C-alpha positions in Angstrom: 33.8 -34.9 30.7 32.4 -33.2 33.8 32.1 -29.5 34.1 30.9 -27.3 36.9 28.1 -24.9 35.7 30.4 -21.9 36.4 33.1 -23.3 34.1 30.6 -24.2 31.5 29.2 -20.7 31.5 32.7 -19.3 30.9 33.6 -21.8 28.2 30.4 -21.9 26.1 30.8 -18.5 24.4 34.4 -19.2 23.6 33.6 -22.6 22.2 30.6 -21.3 20.3 32.4 -18.4 18.7 35.7 -20.2 18.1 34.2 -23.3 16.7 32.0 -21.5 14.2 34.8 -19.3 12.8 37.0 -22.3 12.1 35.7 -24.1 9.0 38.1 -27.0 9.7 36.6 -27.6 13.2 36.8 -31.3 13.9 33.6 -33.2 14.5 34.8 -34.1 18.0 35.3 -30.4 18.8 31.9 -29.5 17.3 30.2 -32.2 19.3 31.8 -31.0 22.5 30.8 -27.5 21.7 27.1 -28.4 21.2 26.9 -30.6 24.3 28.6 -28.0 26.4 26.0 -25.5 25.2 23.2 -27.9 25.9 24.5 -28.4 29.4 23.8 -24.7 30.1 20.7 -24.3 28.0 18.6 -27.1 29.4 18.8 -26.2 33.0 17.6 -22.7 32.0 14.7 -24.3 30.1 13.8 -26.6 33.0 13.7 -23.7 35.5 11.0 -22.1 33.4 8.7 -25.1 33.4 5.6 -25.4 35.7 5.7 -28.7 37.7 3.3 -30.5 35.4 4.4 -29.1 32.0 6.9 -29.9 29.3 8.5 -27.4 26.8 6.9 -27.2 23.4 8.2 -24.2 21.5 8.3 -20.4 21.5 5.5 -17.9 20.6 5.8 -15.0 18.2 7.2 -12.8 21.1 9.9 -15.3 22.0 8.1 -16.6 25.1 8.1 -20.2 26.2 5.1 -22.3 25.1 4.5 -25.4 27.3 2.2 -28.5 27.0 0.9 -31.1 29.3 2.2 -34.7 29.4 -0.4 -35.9 26.9 1.2 -33.9 24.1 2.9 -36.2 21.6 6.3 -34.6 22.2 6.3 -34.8 26.0 9.1 -37.4 26.1 11.6 -35.4 24.1 12.8 -32.9 26.7 13.6 -35.7 29.3 15.2 -37.5 26.4 17.4 -34.5 25.6 18.5 -34.4 29.2 19.4 -38.1 29.1 21.5 -37.7 26.0 23.4 -34.7 27.4 24.0 -36.8 30.6 25.2 -39.7 28.4 27.9 -37.4 26.9 28.9 -35.3 29.9 28.4 -37.7 32.8 27.2 -34.7 34.8 25.2 -36.0 37.8 23.2 -32.8 38.1 21.9 -33.3 34.6 21.1 -36.9 35.4 19.0 -35.7 38.4 17.3 -33.3 36.1 16.6 -36.0 33.6 15.1 -38.3 36.3 12.9 -35.4 37.5 11.6 -34.6 34.0 11.1 -38.3 33.2 9.0 -38.8 36.3 6.6 -36.1 35.0 5.3 -38.8 32.7 4.6 -41.4 35.4 0.8 -41.0 35.0 0.9 -40.9 31.2 -0.9 -44.2 30.6 -3.4 -43.6 33.3 -4.3 -40.2 31.8 -4.2 -41.1 28.1 -5.1 -44.8 28.2 -4.5 -45.1 24.4 -2.3 -43.0 22.1 -0.5 -43.9 18.9 2.4 -41.6 19.9 3.2 -43.3 23.1 6.3 -44.6 21.5 7.6 -41.1 21.0 6.7 -40.3 24.6 8.2 -43.3 26.3 11.2 -44.3 24.1 13.0 -41.0 24.5 12.3 -40.6 28.3 11.9 -44.0 30.0 13.8 -45.8 27.3 16.9 -43.7 27.7 16.5 -43.8 31.4 16.6 -47.6 31.3 19.4 -47.8 28.8 21.7 -45.4 30.7 21.0 -46.5 34.3 20.2 -50.1 33.9 17.6 -49.6 36.7 14.5 -51.8 36.1 12.2 -49.2 37.8 11.9 -47.7 34.3 10.9 -50.9 32.4 7.4 -51.5 33.7 6.1 -48.3 32.0 7.8 -49.3 28.7 6.3 -52.8 28.6 2.8 -51.4 29.5 3.2 -48.7 26.9 3.9 -51.4 24.3 0.6 -53.1 25.1 -1.3 -49.8 24.9 0.1 -49.1 21.5 -0.5 -52.7 20.2 -4.2 -52.4 21.2 -4.7 -49.9 18.4 -3.7 -52.5 15.8 -6.4 -53.9 13.5 -5.8 -57.3 11.8 -8.2 -56.3 9.1 -6.2 -53.2 8.0 -2.8 -54.6 9.0 -1.8 -51.3 10.7 -2.0 -49.4 14.0 -4.5 -46.6 13.9 -3.0 -43.1 14.3 -5.4 -40.2 15.1 -8.6 -40.8 17.0 -10.5 -38.0 15.3 -12.0 -38.5 11.8 -10.7 -35.4 10.1 -14.1 -33.8 9.9 -15.7 -36.9 8.5 -12.9 -37.6 5.9 -11.2 -40.5 7.7 -12.3 -43.9 9.1 -9.0 -45.5 10.1 -6.2 -42.9 9.5 -2.5 -44.0 9.6 0.3 -41.5 9.4 3.9 -42.2 8.3 5.0 -40.9 11.7 3.7 -44.1 13.2 6.8 -45.9 11.9 8.7 -44.3 14.8 6.4 -45.7 17.5 7.1 -49.2 16.4 10.4 -49.1 18.3 8.4 -49.5 21.5 6.9 -52.8 20.3 10.3 -54.1 19.0 12.2 -53.3 22.1 9.6 -53.9 24.9 6.9 -56.1 23.4 6.7 -59.9 23.3 6.9 -61.8 20.0 3.2 -61.2 19.1 3.8 -57.4 19.5 6.9 -57.6 17.4 4.8 -59.3 14.7 2.3 -56.4 14.9 5.2 -54.0 14.3 6.4 -55.9 11.3 2.9 -56.2 9.8 2.4 -52.5 10.2 5.7 -51.7 8.6 5.0 -54.0 5.6 1.5 -52.7 5.1 3.0 -49.2 5.1 5.5 -50.2 2.5 2.6 -51.4 0.3 0.4 -48.4 0.7 2.3 -45.3 1.8 4.9 -44.9 -0.9 4.7 -43.4 -4.4 6.4 -44.7 -7.5 9.1 -42.0 -7.1 10.0 -43.3 -3.7 8.6 -40.5 -1.6 5.7 -41.1 0.9 2.3 -39.8 1.6 1.7 -38.4 5.1 -1.6 -40.2 5.7 -3.4 -43.3 4.3 -7.0 -43.9 5.4 -8.3 -47.5 5.5 -11.8 -49.0 5.5 -11.9 -50.6 9.0 -14.4 -53.3 7.7 -12.5 -54.4 4.6 -8.9 -53.1 5.0 -9.1 -51.4 1.6 -7.3 -48.0 1.1 -9.9 -45.2 1.1 -7.7 -42.2 0.3 -4.1 -40.9 0.5 -3.1 -37.4 1.7 -0.2 -35.3 2.8 -1.9 -33.4 5.6 1.1 -31.3 6.8 2.8 -30.9 3.5 2.3 -28.6 0.6 -0.2 -30.8 -1.2 -1.4 -34.4 -1.2 1.1 -35.3 -3.9 4.1 -33.4 -2.5 7.1 -34.8 -0.5 6.7 -33.3 3.0 10.2 -33.3 4.4 9.6 -34.5 8.0 7.2 -37.2 6.9 9.9 -38.6 4.6 12.4 -38.3 7.4 10.1 -40.4 9.7 10.0 -43.1 7.0 13.8 -43.2 6.6 14.4 -43.4 10.3 11.6 -45.8 10.9 12.7 -48.4 8.4 16.3 -48.1 9.4 15.3 -48.7 13.0 13.1 -51.7 12.0 15.9 -53.4 10.2 18.3 -52.8 13.1 15.9 -54.4 15.5 14.4 -57.2 13.3 17.2 -58.0 10.8 14.4 -58.5 8.2 15.8 -57.9 4.7 12.7 -56.0 3.4 13.1 -53.4 6.2 16.7 -52.7 5.1 15.7 -52.6 1.4 13.1 -50.0 2.1 15.4 -47.9 4.2 18.0 -47.9 1.4 15.3 -47.1 -1.2 14.2 -44.1 0.8 17.8 -42.9 1.4 18.5 -43.1 -2.4 15.3 -41.1 -3.0 16.1 -38.4 -0.6 19.9 -37.9 -0.9 19.7 -36.1 -4.3 17.1 -33.7 -2.9 19.1 -31.9 -0.3 20.5 -28.4 -0.9 24.2 -27.9 -0.5 24.1 -27.3 3.2 22.1 -30.5 3.8 19.0 -29.0 5.5 15.8 -29.7 3.6 13.1 -27.2 2.8 10.0 -28.0 4.7 8.5 -29.6 1.6 10.8 -31.0 -1.1 8.3 -29.9 -3.8 7.8 -26.3 -2.6 7.6 -24.0 -5.7 9.2 -21.2 -3.5 12.6 -23.1 -3.3 15.2 -21.6 -2.7 13.3 -18.9 -0.8 11.1 -21.1 1.3 11.6 -22.2 4.9 14.1 -24.9 5.9 13.1 -27.5 8.5 15.9 -28.2 11.0 13.8 -31.0 12.6 13.7 -32.9 9.3 17.4 -32.3 8.9 18.2 -33.6 12.3 16.0 -36.7 12.0 17.5 -37.5 8.6 21.1 -37.0 9.8 20.5 -39.5 12.7 18.9 -42.0 10.3 21.6 -41.7 7.7 24.3 -42.3 10.3 22.6 -45.4 11.6 21.9 -46.7 8.1 25.6 -46.3 7.2 26.4 -49.0 9.8 23.8 -51.4 8.4 23.9 -51.2 4.6 26.3 -53.4 2.7 26.3 -50.9 -0.2 29.7 -49.1 0.3 28.7 -46.3 -2.0 25.5 -45.6 -0.1 27.3 -45.8 3.2 29.7 -43.1 2.0 26.9 -40.9 0.8 25.0 -41.3 4.0 28.0 -40.2 6.2 29.0 -37.4 3.9 25.5 -35.8 3.8 24.9 -36.4 7.6 28.2 -34.7 8.5 27.2 -31.7 6.4 23.8 -31.6 8.0 25.4 -31.7 11.5 27.9 -29.0 10.6 25.1 -26.8 9.3 22.9 -27.3 12.4 25.9 -26.5 14.6 26.5 -23.2 12.8 25.2 -19.8 14.1 22.5 -20.0 11.4 20.8 -22.8 13.3 22.3 -23.2 16.8 21.3 -20.9 19.6 23.7 -18.6 21.3 24.1 -19.1 25.1 21.0 -18.0 26.9 19.0 -17.6 23.7 15.7 -19.3 22.8 14.7 -19.8 26.4 17.0 -22.8 26.6 16.3 -24.6 23.3 19.2 -25.5 21.0 18.0 -25.3 17.4 16.3 -22.6 15.5 14.3 -22.9 12.2 12.0 -25.9 12.5 8.6 -26.1 10.9 5.7 -28.0 12.4 2.6 -27.4 10.2 3.3 -24.5 7.9 -0.1 -24.4 6.1 -1.9 -24.3 9.4 0.4 -21.6 10.8 1.4 -23.8 13.6 5.0 -23.9 14.9 6.5 -22.2 11.9 10.2 -21.3 12.0 10.6 -22.0 15.7 12.6 -24.3 18.0 11.1 -27.7 18.7 12.1 -30.3 21.3 12.3 -33.1 18.8 14.7 -31.2 16.6 17.0 -30.9 19.5 16.6 -34.6 20.4 17.5 -36.0 17.0 20.4 -33.5 16.6 21.9 -34.7 19.8 21.3 -38.3 19.0 22.9 -37.8 15.6 26.0 -36.3 17.1 26.3 -39.2 19.5 25.9 -41.7 16.6 28.4 -39.9 14.4 31.0 -40.0 17.2 30.4 -43.7 17.7 30.8 -44.5 14.0 34.0 -42.5 13.8 35.8 -43.6 16.9 
């Protein structure tokens, strides 16, 4: 499906309005509508970026907020472009994806070590390699895997997350988000690095999850003994609450780890998390920013958590042998995608400075990125649509 930009500009409003009015819109039509919109939005966003910056979000006045390549989300916008190219085959979008990916060329030189290098490289260089087959992209991925693995401690059995000590509270902090970075080790590391990923995942199973199946955001370890010092939910409502995006990272992370390792305990954990979360969603499928908020149903939703969970559920549906769980995963994921593609969440053409999704929540209690578009919400939304199309061919 290749469109000229002029044709796209004409078609997008019609597709957007027509699709949203029709409650029986097919998922194929919905997917085409979203990717057609993305084909016009992202060039707008790219034109607004300084040469060395990546899009982050919008400020309270609707202006674009950018970040440098060291920001943990710097790989998502290039990744978004690669996913839109994958669907459309538009060479102009491919050129834009290449340009935005090359912004990260100096990432390892500048940062040297970063637990989020998996987020940064998998979405950008990883998709570039997957979609072009050009080995020019592989060296950065292999080097990035080594950089990530260097943060692993055999004593704690996990990869350290944040470098800072939380004002003296932490000695070796590990966040549930780190499950996502393990993909870099599994895809681009040697056997020893893959073992590091599996060890981290198993230690996280042991220490990050509560008896009710939800997860803490952060576990701090004693670097000398490996003992757990404390457990917190830094970006959630409280230490004992189920922060939606943190639980989304866990679901996605263990689903990914099973897909790449075929280790039974990875699948078992992914299934357990899914069974925990599935009853918690509101009717439209988009979670509140924290599942335990006392202000539900009047609190904020988190589109980013909804998109991550949708993508994970679709992938899990292809891996689980539990037919009942498979059906639940696909049913909820489809509802999530339909809701995210509705006017409530999806930008109108030219809106949001070129982002796709409204209503994501970064860190509510800190007042950071609250009810705004975020690049990773867009990324997992697009990925989920591609996955749903693949499953339902």
